[in-house]
C-alpha positions in Angstrom: 0.1 -0.1 0.6 2.9 2.2 0.3 4.5 1.3 -2.7 1.1 1.7 -4.6 1.0 5.5 -2.7 4.7 6.6 -3.4 4.2 4.9 -6.9 1.4 7.7 -7.7 3.3 10.5 -5.9 6.1 9.8 -8.2 4.0 10.0 -11.1 3.1 13.7 -10.6 6.5 14.4 -9.3 8.2 13.7 -12.7 6.1 16.6 -13.9 7.9 19.8 -13.8 5.0 22.5 -14.1 3.6 20.6 -11.5 6.7 20.4 -9.4 6.8 24.7 -9.6 3.1 24.9 -8.7 3.7 23.1 -5.5 6.8 24.9 -4.8 4.7 28.1 -5.3 1.5 26.7 -3.2 4.0 25.7 -0.1 5.8 29.4 -0.4 2.0 31.4 -0.5 1.2 28.7 2.2 4.4 29.6 4.7 3.2 33.1 4.0 -0.6 33.3 4.9 -1.5 29.9 6.0 -3.1 27.0 4.7 -6.5 28.0 5.9 -7.4 30.8 3.4 -8.0 29.3 0.2 -9.2 32.2 -1.8 -5.8 34.2 -0.7 -4.0 31.1 -2.6 -6.1 31.6 -5.6 -5.0 35.4 -5.3 -1.4 34.6 -4.8 -1.2 31.8 -7.5 -3.2 34.3 -9.8 -0.3 36.6 -9.3 2.2 34.0 -10.2 0.8 33.0 -13.7 -1.0 30.1 -12.6 -4.5 30.6 -14.6 -8.0 30.8 -13.1 -7.7 28.4 -10.0 -10.7 28.5 -8.2 -12.0 27.2 -4.7 -14.1 23.9 -5.3 -16.1 22.2 -2.4 -17.5 18.6 -1.5 -20.0 17.5 -3.7 -23.1 17.7 -1.5 -25.6 14.6 -1.2 -29.1 14.0 0.3 -27.3 12.2 3.0 -26.4 14.5 5.9 -23.7 11.9 6.9 -22.3 11.1 3.6 -22.3 14.6 2.5 -18.5 15.9 4.3 -17.6 19.7 4.1 -14.3 20.5 2.7 -12.8 23.0 0.1 -9.5 22.9 -1.7 -8.2 24.4 -4.8 -8.5 23.7 -8.9 -6.1 25.0 -11.0 -6.9 24.6 -14.6 -3.3 23.6 -16.4 -4.3 24.0 -20.2 -3.8 20.0 -21.9 -3.3 18.7 -18.5 -6.4 17.1 -15.8 -7.5 19.5 -13.4 -4.7 19.7 -11.0 -6.0 20.1 -7.3 -4.2 21.6 -4.3 -5.3 20.6 -1.5 -3.4 22.2 1.8 -5.3 20.0 4.3 -5.3 16.7 2.6 -4.0 14.2 5.4 -6.8 15.8 7.7 -9.8 14.6 5.7 -8.1 11.2 6.4 -7.0 10.5 9.6 -8.8 8.8 12.1 -8.3 8.8 15.8 -7.2 5.0 16.5 -5.7 3.9 13.1 -4.5 0.3 12.7 -0.9 0.1 12.3 -1.2 -0.6 8.2 -3.1 2.5 8.1 -0.7 5.0 10.2 2.2 3.7 8.3 -0.2 4.6 4.9 -0.6 8.1 6.3 2.9 8.4 6.6 3.6 8.1 3.1 1.1 10.7 2.6 1.9 14.5 1.9 -0.1 16.6 4.2 -0.4 19.4 1.6 -1.6 18.0 -1.8 -0.6 19.0 -5.4 -1.4 16.9 -8.2 -4.1 15.5 -11.2 -7.2 14.8 -10.1 -6.7 11.3 -11.4 -4.0 11.1 -8.9 -5.7 12.0 -6.1 -8.8 9.9 -7.1 -6.4 6.9 -7.2 -5.1 7.8 -3.5 -8.3 8.2 -2.0 -9.9 5.1 -3.5 -6.6 3.5 -1.9 -6.9 5.5 1.5 -10.8 4.5 1.9 -10.0 0.9 0.9 -7.1 0.7 3.4 -9.9 2.9 6.2 -12.4 0.2 6.0 -10.0 -3.0 6.0 -8.6 -0.6 9.6 -12.1 -0.4 11.2 -12.2 -4.2 10.5 -9.4 -5.1 11.9 -9.8 -3.1 15.0 -13.4 -4.5 14.9 -15.2 -1.5 14.6 -17.4 -0.8 11.9 -16.6 1.9 9.7 -18.7 4.8 9.8 -21.0 5.8 6.4 -18.8 9.1 6.4 -15.6 7.3 6.0 -16.3 4.7 3.5 -15.4 5.4 -0.3 -18.2 7.3 -1.7 -18.0 9.7 0.6 -14.5 10.3 0.7 -14.8 10.3 -2.8 -17.6 13.5 -2.3 -14.8 14.8 0.1 -13.3 15.9 -3.3 -15.9 16.0 -5.8 -14.7 13.9 -7.6 
């Protein structure tokens, strides 16, 4: 699982434009904090990144499956949408993870900058391992932690 996470992240790291965007986001986060997504968008526009915008979680009728989360989407011509989430791992943390899920979480970046398909892969992998973590600890998986709900977190 950790190897799969690293493989997905390495694929995104090979893209020079994404690395530059990642550096810009980290600099802006250090200057203004991760909570000000509108400020991050403004800063990215000022650095020449076209039309970054704040996106919100997908809303569904079931309140337990409708997480509240915001992140940034940057449109890069000729590429899949790029997702910027300064609080990526915060959405995946649980109070009592199994040892294997804790290890998986350790391989994830707190700040995610990458193509939407890579995020989708990571979220699906984490959702599967999270459900296993709950089973391993002989706990039921709450509805707000299943794969569908986690995908809704990023409106994927």
